[in-house]
Backbone as JSON Lines, residues from 0, in Angstrom:
{"i":0,"aa":"X","n":[24.01,-16.47,20.49],"ca":[23.48,-16.34,19.14],"c":[22.21,-17.17,18.97]}
{"i":1,"aa":"X","n":[22.21,-18.38,19.52],"ca":[21.05,-19.26,19.41],"c":[19.82,-18.59,20.03]}
{"i":2,"aa":"X","n":[20.01,-17.93,21.17],"ca":[18.92,-17.23,21.84],"c":[18.41,-16.09,20.95]}
{"i":3,"aa":"X","n":[19.32,-15.4,20.29],"ca":[18.92,-14.31,19.4],"c":[18.1,-14.83,18.23]}
{"i":4,"aa":"X","n":[18.5,-15.93,17.67],"ca":[17.76,-16.53,16.56],"c":[16.38,-16.97,17.04]}
{"i":5,"aa":"X","n":[16.31,-17.52,18.24],"ca":[15.02,-17.92,18.81],"c":[14.12,-16.71,18.98]}
{"i":6,"aa":"X","n":[14.67,-15.61,19.48],"ca":[13.88,-14.4,19.67],"c":[13.34,-13.88,18.34]}
{"i":7,"aa":"X","n":[14.2,-13.86,17.33],"ca":[13.77,-13.39,16.01],"c":[12.67,-14.29,15.48]}
{"i":8,"aa":"X","n":[12.78,-15.58,15.69],"ca":[11.74,-16.52,15.27],"c":[10.43,-16.25,15.99]}
{"i":9,"aa":"X","n":[10.52,-16.01,17.28],"ca":[9.32,-15.69,18.07],"c":[8.7,-14.36,17.62]}
{"i":10,"aa":"X","n":[9.56,-13.43,17.29],"ca":[9.07,-12.13,16.81],"c":[8.24,-12.35,15.55]}
{"i":11,"aa":"X","n":[8.75,-13.13,14.63],"ca":[8.03,-13.38,13.37],"c":[6.72,-14.11,13.58]}
{"i":12,"aa":"X","n":[6.71,-15.04,14.51],"ca":[5.51,-15.86,14.75],"c":[4.37,-15.06,15.35]}
{"i":13,"aa":"X","n":[4.66,-14.15,16.22],"ca":[3.59,-13.41,16.89],"c":[3.72,-11.92,16.72]}
{"i":14,"aa":"X","n":[4.23,-11.52,15.59],"ca":[4.52,-10.12,15.35],"c":[3.29,-9.24,15.43]}
{"i":15,"aa":"X","n":[2.15,-9.76,15.03],"ca":[0.92,-8.96,15.03],"c":[0.58,-8.44,16.42]}
{"i":16,"aa":"X","n":[1.06,-9.14,17.46],"ca":[0.7,-8.76,18.82],"c":[1.74,-7.84,19.46]}
{"i":17,"aa":"X","n":[2.81,-7.54,18.76],"ca":[3.89,-6.75,19.34],"c":[3.7,-5.26,19.08]}
{"i":18,"aa":"X","n":[4.05,-4.49,20.07],"ca":[4.01,-3.05,19.92],"c":[5.33,-2.59,19.31]}
{"i":19,"aa":"X","n":[5.32,-1.39,18.77],"ca":[6.54,-0.82,18.21],"c":[7.61,-0.7,19.29]}
{"i":20,"aa":"X","n":[7.19,-0.37,20.49],"ca":[8.13,-0.23,21.61],"c":[8.82,-1.56,21.9]}
{"i":21,"aa":"X","n":[8.06,-2.64,21.9],"ca":[8.63,-3.97,22.19],"c":[9.59,-4.4,21.07]}
{"i":22,"aa":"X","n":[9.22,-4.09,19.83],"ca":[10.09,-4.42,18.69],"c":[11.41,-3.69,18.84]}
{"i":23,"aa":"X","n":[11.35,-2.38,19.15],"ca":[12.58,-1.6,19.34],"c":[13.43,-2.17,20.46]}
{"i":24,"aa":"X","n":[12.77,-2.58,21.54],"ca":[13.47,-3.14,22.69],"c":[14.2,-4.44,22.32]}
{"i":25,"aa":"X","n":[13.53,-5.32,21.61],"ca":[14.15,-6.6,21.23],"c":[15.31,-6.4,20.27]}
{"i":26,"aa":"X","n":[15.15,-5.52,19.3],"ca":[16.22,-5.27,18.33],"c":[17.4,-4.58,19.02]}
{"i":27,"aa":"X","n":[17.1,-3.65,19.92],"ca":[18.17,-2.98,20.67],"c":[18.98,-4.0,21.45]}
{"i":28,"aa":"X","n":[18.31,-4.98,22.03],"ca":[18.97,-6.05,22.78],"c":[19.91,-6.84,21.86]}
{"i":29,"aa":"X","n":[19.46,-7.12,20.64],"ca":[20.3,-7.84,19.68],"c":[21.52,-7.02,19.28]}
{"i":30,"aa":"X","n":[21.33,-5.71,19.11],"ca":[22.45,-4.82,18.75],"c":[23.45,-4.75,19.9]}
{"i":31,"aa":"X","n":[22.94,-4.6,21.12],"ca":[23.82,-4.51,22.28],"c":[24.63,-5.78,22.5]}
{"i":32,"aa":"X","n":[24.05,-6.92,22.17],"ca":[24.77,-8.19,22.32],"c":[25.75,-8.41,21.17]}
{"i":33,"aa":"X","n":[25.66,-7.58,20.15],"ca":[26.57,-7.7,19.01],"c":[26.11,-8.73,17.99]}
{"i":34,"aa":"X","n":[24.89,-9.21,18.13],"ca":[24.37,-10.19,17.17],"c":[24.07,-9.56,15.82]}
{"i":35,"aa":"X","n":[23.71,-8.28,15.84],"ca":[23.49,-7.56,14.58],"c":[24.06,-6.15,14.73]}
{"i":36,"aa":"X","n":[24.38,-5.52,13.58],"ca":[24.93,-4.17,13.62],"c":[23.81,-3.16,13.86]}
{"i":37,"aa":"X","n":[24.21,-1.92,14.14],"ca":[23.24,-0.86,14.37],"c":[22.4,-0.62,13.11]}
{"i":38,"aa":"X","n":[23.05,-0.63,11.95],"ca":[22.33,-0.44,10.69],"c":[21.35,-1.59,10.44]}
{"i":39,"aa":"X","n":[21.81,-2.81,10.69],"ca":[20.91,-3.96,10.55],"c":[19.73,-3.84,11.52]}
{"i":40,"aa":"X","n":[20.01,-3.32,12.7],"ca":[18.96,-3.12,13.7],"c":[17.92,-2.13,13.24]}
{"i":41,"aa":"X","n":[18.37,-1.01,12.66],"ca":[17.42,0.0,12.15],"c":[16.55,-0.6,11.05]}
{"i":42,"aa":"X","n":[17.2,-1.33,10.16],"ca":[16.46,-1.96,9.06],"c":[15.49,-3.01,9.61]}
{"i":43,"aa":"X","n":[15.95,-3.78,10.58],"ca":[15.11,-4.82,11.17],"c":[13.89,-4.21,11.86]}
{"i":44,"aa":"X","n":[14.08,-3.12,12.57],"ca":[12.96,-2.46,13.26],"c":[11.92,-2.04,12.23]}
{"i":45,"aa":"X","n":[12.38,-1.38,11.16],"ca":[11.44,-0.91,10.14],"c":[10.69,-2.08,9.51]}
{"i":46,"aa":"X","n":[11.42,-3.13,9.16],"ca":[10.79,-4.3,8.54],"c":[9.81,-4.98,9.49]}
{"i":47,"aa":"X","n":[10.19,-5.1,10.75],"ca":[9.33,-5.75,11.73],"c":[8.08,-4.94,12.0]}
{"i":48,"aa":"X","n":[8.21,-3.63,12.04],"ca":[7.04,-2.78,12.25],"c":[6.09,-2.9,11.07]}
{"i":49,"aa":"X","n":[6.64,-2.87,9.86],"ca":[5.8,-3.02,8.66],"c":[5.11,-4.39,8.65]}
{"i":50,"aa":"X","n":[5.85,-5.42,9.02],"ca":[5.28,-6.77,9.05],"c":[4.21,-6.87,10.14]}
{"i":51,"aa":"X","n":[4.46,-6.22,11.27],"ca":[3.48,-6.22,12.35],"c":[2.18,-5.58,11.88]}
{"i":52,"aa":"X","n":[2.27,-4.46,11.2],"ca":[1.08,-3.78,10.68],"c":[0.36,-4.67,9.67]}
{"i":53,"aa":"X","n":[1.13,-5.33,8.8],"ca":[0.53,-6.21,7.8],"c":[-0.19,-7.37,8.47]}
{"i":54,"aa":"X","n":[0.47,-7.98,9.45],"ca":[-0.14,-9.11,10.14],"c":[-1.39,-8.68,10.91]}
{"i":55,"aa":"X","n":[-1.35,-7.5,11.51],"ca":[-2.51,-7.0,12.24],"c":[-3.68,-6.8,11.29]}
{"i":56,"aa":"X","n":[-3.41,-6.18,10.14],"ca":[-4.45,-5.97,9.13],"c":[-5.01,-7.3,8.64]}
{"i":57,"aa":"X","n":[-4.12,-8.24,8.37],"ca":[-4.56,-9.57,7.92],"c":[-5.42,-10.26,8.97]}
{"i":58,"aa":"X","n":[-5.0,-10.17,10.22],"ca":[-5.75,-10.8,11.31],"c":[-7.13,-10.17,11.44]}
{"i":59,"aa":"X","n":[-7.19,-8.83,11.4],"ca":[-8.47,-8.15,11.5],"c":[-9.4,-8.56,10.35]}
{"i":60,"aa":"X","n":[-8.84,-8.68,9.16],"ca":[-9.62,-9.08,7.99],"c":[-10.15,-10.5,8.17]}
{"i":61,"aa":"X","n":[-9.31,-11.4,8.62],"ca":[-9.73,-12.8,8.82],"c":[-10.81,-12.91,9.89]}
{"i":62,"aa":"X","n":[-10.63,-12.18,10.98],"ca":[-11.63,-12.21,12.06],"c":[-12.96,-11.67,11.54]}
{"i":63,"aa":"X","n":[-12.91,-10.57,10.81],"ca":[-14.12,-9.98,10.26],"c":[-14.81,-10.95,9.31]}
{"i":64,"aa":"X","n":[-14.03,-11.6,8.45],"ca":[-14.61,-12.58,7.52],"c":[-15.26,-13.74,8.27]}
{"i":65,"aa":"X","n":[-14.61,-14.21,9.32],"ca":[-15.16,-15.32,10.1],"c":[-16.47,-14.91,10.78]}
{"i":66,"aa":"X","n":[-16.5,-13.71,11.3],"ca":[-17.72,-13.22,11.95],"c":[-18.84,-13.11,10.92]}
{"i":67,"aa":"X","n":[-18.55,-12.52,9.77],"ca":[-19.55,-12.38,8.72],"c":[-20.04,-13.75,8.26]}
{"i":68,"aa":"X","n":[-19.13,-14.69,8.13],"ca":[-19.49,-16.05,7.73],"c":[-20.4,-16.7,8.76]}
{"i":69,"aa":"X","n":[-20.06,-16.55,10.03],"ca":[-20.88,-17.13,11.11],"c":[-22.26,-16.49,11.14]}
{"i":70,"aa":"X","n":[-22.31,-15.19,10.97],"ca":[-23.6,-14.48,11.0],"c":[-24.45,-14.9,9.81]}
{"i":71,"aa":"X","n":[-23.84,-15.04,8.65],"ca":[-24.62,-15.39,7.46],"c":[-25.16,-16.83,7.53]}
{"i":72,"aa":"X","n":[-24.53,-17.69,8.31],"ca":[-24.99,-19.06,8.44],"c":[-26.11,-19.21,9.47]}
{"i":73,"aa":"X","n":[-26.25,-18.23,10.31],"ca":[-27.28,-18.26,11.35],"c":[-28.44,-17.39,10.92]}
{"i":74,"aa":"X","n":[-29.58,-17.67,11.47],"ca":[-30.75,-16.84,11.2],"c":[-30.79,-15.73,12.23]}
{"i":75,"aa":"X","n":[-29.96,-14.74,11.98],"ca":[-29.84,-13.61,12.89],"c":[-30.45,-12.39,12.24]}
{"i":76,"aa":"X","n":[-31.24,-11.68,12.99],"ca":[-31.88,-10.45,12.51],"c":[-30.85,-9.33,12.62]}
{"i":77,"aa":"X","n":[-30.35,-8.88,11.48],"ca":[-29.29,-7.86,11.46],"c":[-29.86,-6.46,11.39]}
{"i":78,"aa":"X","n":[-29.0,-5.48,11.56],"ca":[-29.41,-4.08,11.44],"c":[-29.92,-3.8,10.03]}
{"i":79,"aa":"X","n":[-29.28,-4.41,9.04],"ca":[-29.74,-4.25,7.65],"c":[-31.16,-4.79,7.51]}
{"i":80,"aa":"X","n":[-31.41,-5.95,8.11],"ca":[-32.75,-6.53,8.07],"c":[-33.76,-5.57,8.73]}
{"i":81,"aa":"X","n":[-33.36,-4.99,9.84],"ca":[-34.24,-4.06,10.57],"c":[-34.54,-2.84,9.7]}
{"i":82,"aa":"X","n":[-33.53,-2.3,9.06],"ca":[-33.74,-1.13,8.21],"c":[-34.67,-1.45,7.04]}
{"i":83,"aa":"X","n":[-34.48,-2.63,6.45],"ca":[-35.36,-3.04,5.34],"c":[-36.8,-3.21,5.82]}
{"i":84,"aa":"X","n":[-36.97,-3.8,6.99],"ca":[-38.3,-3.99,7.56],"c":[-38.97,-2.64,7.87]}
{"i":85,"aa":"X","n":[-38.21,-1.73,8.46],"ca":[-38.76,-0.4,8.75],"c":[-39.19,0.31,7.47]}
{"i":86,"aa":"X","n":[-38.39,0.19,6.45],"ca":[-38.71,0.81,5.16],"c":[-39.99,0.22,4.58]}
{"i":87,"aa":"X","n":[-40.1,-1.08,4.65],"ca":[-41.3,-1.75,4.14],"c":[-42.53,-1.36,4.95]}
{"i":88,"aa":"X","n":[-42.37,-1.25,6.27],"ca":[-43.5,-0.84,7.12],"c":[-43.96,0.56,6.76]}
{"i":89,"aa":"X","n":[-43.02,1.46,6.51],"ca":[-43.4,2.83,6.13],"c":[-44.17,2.83,4.8]}
{"i":90,"aa":"X","n":[-43.75,2.01,3.87],"ca":[-44.46,1.9,2.59],"c":[-45.89,1.4,2.81]}
{"i":91,"aa":"X","n":[-46.01,0.39,3.64],"ca":[-47.34,-0.17,3.91],"c":[-48.23,0.82,4.65]}
{"i":92,"aa":"X","n":[-47.67,1.55,5.6],"ca":[-48.45,2.57,6.32],"c":[-48.94,3.64,5.35]}
{"i":93,"aa":"X","n":[-48.1,4.04,4.44],"ca":[-48.5,5.04,3.45],"c":[-49.6,4.49,2.54]}
{"i":94,"aa":"X","n":[-49.48,3.25,2.17],"ca":[-50.52,2.62,1.33],"c":[-51.85,2.56,2.08]}
{"i":95,"aa":"X","n":[-51.82,2.24,3.36],"ca":[-53.04,2.21,4.18],"c":[-53.66,3.6,4.24]}
{"i":96,"aa":"X","n":[-52.85,4.64,4.42],"ca":[-53.37,6.02,4.44],"c":[-54.06,6.37,3.12]}
{"i":97,"aa":"X","n":[-53.44,5.98,2.02],"ca":[-54.03,6.27,0.7],"c":[-55.38,5.57,0.53]}
{"i":98,"aa":"X","n":[-55.42,4.32,0.97],"ca":[-56.68,3.56,0.86],"c":[-57.75,4.2,1.73]}
{"i":99,"aa":"X","n":[-57.41,4.57,2.95],"ca":[-58.38,5.2,3.86],"c":[-58.88,6.53,3.28]}
{"i":100,"aa":"X","n":[-57.98,7.29,2.71],"ca":[-58.39,8.57,2.1],"c":[-59.34,8.35,0.93]}
{"i":101,"aa":"X","n":[-59.09,7.3,0.15],"ca":[-59.99,6.99,-0.97],"c":[-61.36,6.57,-0.45]}
{"i":102,"aa":"X","n":[-61.34,5.77,0.64],"ca":[-62.6,5.33,1.23],"c":[-63.4,6.53,1.74]}
{"i":103,"aa":"X","n":[-62.74,7.45,2.38],"ca":[-63.41,8.64,2.9],"c":[-64.06,9.43,1.78]}
{"i":104,"aa":"X","n":[-63.35,9.54,0.68],"ca":[-63.88,10.28,-0.47],"c":[-65.05,9.52,-1.11]}
{"i":105,"aa":"X","n":[-64.94,8.25,-1.15],"ca":[-65.97,7.41,-1.81],"c":[-67.25,7.32,-0.98]}
{"i":106,"aa":"X","n":[-67.11,7.21,0.35],"ca":[-68.26,7.02,1.23],"c":[-68.78,8.32,1.86]}
{"i":107,"aa":"X","n":[-68.49,9.45,1.35],"ca":[-68.97,10.72,1.9],"c":[-70.42,10.9,1.73]}
């Protein structure tokens, strides 16, 4: 029983990294040992899978936030910066064309 409790504790601690197959395997082992009933096992599998998905989503969100935070603290030229620069360059090129066309008309 102590080993089963330890396994369940380990499952909770690192659930985000577990596959559905591994969760089923661990719960099946608990059912076979008689530590939990078949119905408890089915419920546990569902709960553990849902928790695994939640933890994975939370982890992905935290990693993304950390990356965004690190990028925002550094002077990194981002794709957004590049797009803004390209847009500004196109505006300036168009303005230069307009000025040149006016000069051509004026100095004819």
